[in-house]
Every structure is written in structure tokens, then in C-alpha cells.
BALOBA-1460 file (C-alpha; in Angstrom, 3 decimals):
// residues 109
<rec num="1" residu="m" x="18.984" y="-14.332" z="12.949"/>
<rec num="2" residu="v" x="16.629" y="-14.494" z="9.998"/>
<rec num="3" residu="a" x="13.455" y="-12.432" z="10.178"/>
<rec num="4" residu="l" x="10.328" y="-14.278" z="9.154"/>
<rec num="5" residu="r" x="8.061" y="-12.575" z="6.656"/>
<rec num="6" residu="v" x="4.511" y="-13.322" z="5.729"/>
<rec num="7" residu="t" x="3.485" y="-13.630" z="2.105"/>
<rec num="8" residu="s" x="2.160" y="-10.589" z="0.291"/>
<rec num="9" residu="e" x="-1.205" y="-12.267" z="-0.242"/>
<rec num="10" residu="f" x="-1.566" y="-13.123" z="3.465"/>
<rec num="11" residu="w" x="-0.592" y="-9.604" z="4.604"/>
<rec num="12" residu="i" x="-3.021" y="-7.983" z="2.159"/>
<rec num="13" residu="s" x="-5.830" y="-10.258" z="3.283"/>
<rec num="14" residu="a" x="-5.237" y="-9.306" z="6.929"/>
<rec num="15" residu="f" x="-4.871" y="-5.610" z="6.057"/>
<rec num="16" residu="k" x="-8.168" y="-5.642" z="4.123"/>
<rec num="17" residu="k" x="-10.009" y="-7.293" z="7.014"/>
<rec num="18" residu="r" x="-8.597" y="-4.758" z="9.460"/>
<rec num="19" residu="l" x="-9.638" y="-1.735" z="7.391"/>
<rec num="20" residu="e" x="-13.018" y="-3.136" z="6.398"/>
<rec num="21" residu="g" x="-13.664" y="-3.792" z="10.103"/>
<rec num="22" residu="q" x="-13.144" y="-0.059" z="10.661"/>
<rec num="23" residu="g" x="-15.473" y="0.821" z="7.781"/>
<rec num="24" residu="i" x="-12.625" y="1.971" z="5.517"/>
<rec num="25" residu="p" x="-13.055" y="0.872" z="1.869"/>
<rec num="26" residu="i" x="-10.047" y="-0.869" z="0.316"/>
<rec num="27" residu="f" x="-9.659" y="-2.328" z="-3.177"/>
<rec num="28" residu="v" x="-7.027" y="-4.450" z="-4.909"/>
<rec num="29" residu="i" x="-6.251" y="-2.476" z="-8.085"/>
<rec num="30" residu="q" x="-3.351" y="-4.646" z="-9.261"/>
<rec num="31" residu="k" x="-2.785" y="-8.232" z="-8.117"/>
<rec num="32" residu="g" x="0.883" y="-9.130" z="-7.911"/>
<rec num="33" residu="d" x="2.965" y="-12.123" z="-6.917"/>
<rec num="34" residu="n" x="1.279" y="-14.028" z="-4.076"/>
<rec num="35" residu="l" x="4.475" y="-14.791" z="-2.214"/>
<rec num="36" residu="a" x="6.755" y="-11.790" z="-2.450"/>
<rec num="37" residu="g" x="5.201" y="-9.084" z="-4.606"/>
<rec num="38" residu="a" x="5.973" y="-5.535" z="-3.519"/>
<rec num="39" residu="i" x="2.979" y="-3.582" z="-2.221"/>
<rec num="40" residu="i" x="2.047" y="0.012" z="-2.987"/>
<rec num="41" residu="i" x="-0.859" y="1.610" z="-1.171"/>
<rec num="42" residu="r" x="-2.700" y="4.541" z="-2.684"/>
<rec num="43" residu="v" x="-4.773" y="6.527" z="-0.197"/>
<rec num="44" residu="s" x="-7.419" y="8.633" z="-1.935"/>
<rec num="45" residu="n" x="-9.134" y="11.524" z="-0.192"/>
<rec num="46" residu="l" x="-11.988" y="11.336" z="-2.759"/>
<rec num="47" residu="r" x="-11.462" y="15.022" z="-3.621"/>
<rec num="48" residu="g" x="-8.982" y="14.643" z="-6.479"/>
<rec num="49" residu="n" x="-5.819" y="14.047" z="-4.467"/>
<rec num="50" residu="a" x="-4.056" y="10.965" z="-3.183"/>
<rec num="51" residu="k" x="-0.952" y="9.775" z="-1.378"/>
<rec num="52" residu="v" x="1.229" y="6.802" z="-2.240"/>
<rec num="53" residu="f" x="2.861" y="4.734" z="0.495"/>
<rec num="54" residu="i" x="5.696" y="2.274" z="-0.080"/>
<rec num="55" residu="q" x="7.862" y="0.195" z="2.209"/>
<rec num="56" residu="e" x="11.421" y="1.138" z="2.921"/>
<rec num="57" residu="p" x="14.005" y="-0.756" z="4.965"/>
<rec num="58" residu="t" x="15.176" y="0.928" z="8.158"/>
<rec num="59" residu="l" x="18.752" y="0.986" z="9.450"/>
<rec num="60" residu="t" x="17.937" y="-2.019" z="11.658"/>
<rec num="61" residu="g" x="16.778" y="-4.080" z="8.677"/>
<rec num="62" residu="e" x="13.081" y="-3.834" z="9.490"/>
<rec num="63" residu="r" x="10.628" y="-2.365" z="7.012"/>
<rec num="64" residu="s" x="8.426" y="0.665" z="7.544"/>
<rec num="65" residu="w" x="5.834" y="2.501" z="5.477"/>
<rec num="66" residu="i" x="6.725" y="5.940" z="4.151"/>
<rec num="67" residu="e" x="4.711" y="8.482" z="2.223"/>
<rec num="68" residu="f" x="6.436" y="8.422" z="-1.160"/>
<rec num="69" residu="l" x="4.213" y="10.706" z="-3.211"/>
<rec num="70" residu="n" x="1.425" y="13.186" z="-2.584"/>
<rec num="71" residu="g" x="-0.392" y="14.762" z="-5.512"/>
<rec num="72" residu="s" x="-3.345" y="14.939" z="-7.838"/>
<rec num="73" residu="d" x="-5.097" y="11.794" z="-9.002"/>
<rec num="74" residu="i" x="-3.646" y="12.356" z="-12.486"/>
<rec num="75" residu="e" x="-0.076" y="12.453" z="-11.146"/>
<rec num="76" residu="i" x="-0.662" y="9.393" z="-8.992"/>
<rec num="77" residu="e" x="-2.177" y="7.417" z="-11.900"/>
<rec num="78" residu="a" x="0.834" y="8.193" z="-14.104"/>
<rec num="79" residu="f" x="3.212" y="7.077" z="-11.347"/>
<rec num="80" residu="l" x="1.321" y="3.825" z="-10.750"/>
<rec num="81" residu="e" x="1.161" y="3.003" z="-14.473"/>
<rec num="82" residu="n" x="4.946" y="3.401" z="-14.675"/>
<rec num="83" residu="q" x="5.426" y="1.164" z="-11.655"/>
<rec num="84" residu="i" x="3.234" y="-1.562" z="-13.177"/>
<rec num="85" residu="r" x="5.289" y="-1.477" z="-16.384"/>
<rec num="86" residu="f" x="8.468" y="-1.759" z="-14.318"/>
<rec num="87" residu="d" x="7.305" y="-4.524" z="-11.922"/>
<rec num="88" residu="v" x="4.643" y="-6.983" z="-13.079"/>
<rec num="89" residu="d" x="4.672" y="-8.690" z="-9.638"/>
<rec num="90" residu="l" x="3.533" y="-5.481" z="-7.915"/>
<rec num="91" residu="w" x="0.402" y="-5.237" z="-5.789"/>
<rec num="92" residu="i" x="-1.488" y="-1.932" z="-5.763"/>
<rec num="93" residu="l" x="-4.112" y="-1.313" z="-3.119"/>
<rec num="94" residu="e" x="-6.416" y="1.675" z="-3.013"/>
<rec num="95" residu="v" x="-7.848" y="2.927" z="0.242"/>
<rec num="96" residu="e" x="-10.607" y="5.515" z="0.336"/>
<rec num="97" residu="e" x="-9.857" y="7.616" z="3.371"/>
<rec num="98" residu="h" x="-11.022" y="11.151" z="3.894"/>
<rec num="99" residu="t" x="-11.129" y="11.431" z="7.670"/>
<rec num="100" residu="g" x="-7.378" y="11.650" z="8.253"/>
<rec num="101" residu="i" x="-6.916" y="8.351" z="10.102"/>
<rec num="102" residu="n" x="-3.322" y="7.097" z="9.973"/>
<rec num="103" residu="f" x="-3.721" y="3.328" z="9.909"/>
<rec num="104" residu="f" x="-0.071" y="2.580" z="9.064"/>
<rec num="105" residu="e" x="1.322" y="3.139" z="12.556"/>
<rec num="106" residu="e" x="-0.469" y="0.079" z="13.944"/>
<rec num="107" residu="f" x="-0.284" y="-2.175" z="10.924"/>
<rec num="108" residu="l" x="3.209" y="-2.606" z="9.563"/>
<rec num="109" residu="l" x="4.667" y="-5.505" z="7.609"/>
């Protein structure tokens, strides 16, 4: 059985509407391929630190979000710049979240 996937652009649009509806600011920092561009989400605590979330396939073939990196804004910026050089089709989203809400559990690809 083939799993159906939505386009990156469609998923991001829905994700933005969901977060904005909760009053959580989200910005597209890097626009990637509309159909199948990988997505990286940077979650900033607005106090000089951030986390980076990426998708990883599970043993069952589904995809889930994992926290890939946690560090200072300087470290995160260097990581993201390297990723952009490596993958020009990459989407980078930035979420400003300082209240500790975990919005990934309900909103997976």
C-alpha cells in the first residue's frame, strides 16, 4: 500500500494557520520546493536559544518530528546556513514559542 503525502507547500500553509490560530508567530525563513521540499522547523525561545526539529522515518515507514539540535542562536544559524547550502529545495520555518507548548504531537506530516 502506498501512503499518500501532501505537498510541502500545502502542509506548511495548514501548519501556519494552525499556529497563528493559537497566537503563535511563525515565519517562512527559506522557501523550498513546493511539492517535496524537506522542512526544518526552528523554535526560538526569544532568549538567545532555539531548537531545530526535523522529520525522521519510523520503523513502520511513517514520519515523525524529532528534536535534532538544541543550542544558542549562533549555533542554530550556522547549522541552518549549512543545510541551505546542501539542499536548495529546503524549507525553513521559524516559530517564536516561549511558553513551552509542544505543538508537534498533534500536527505531524
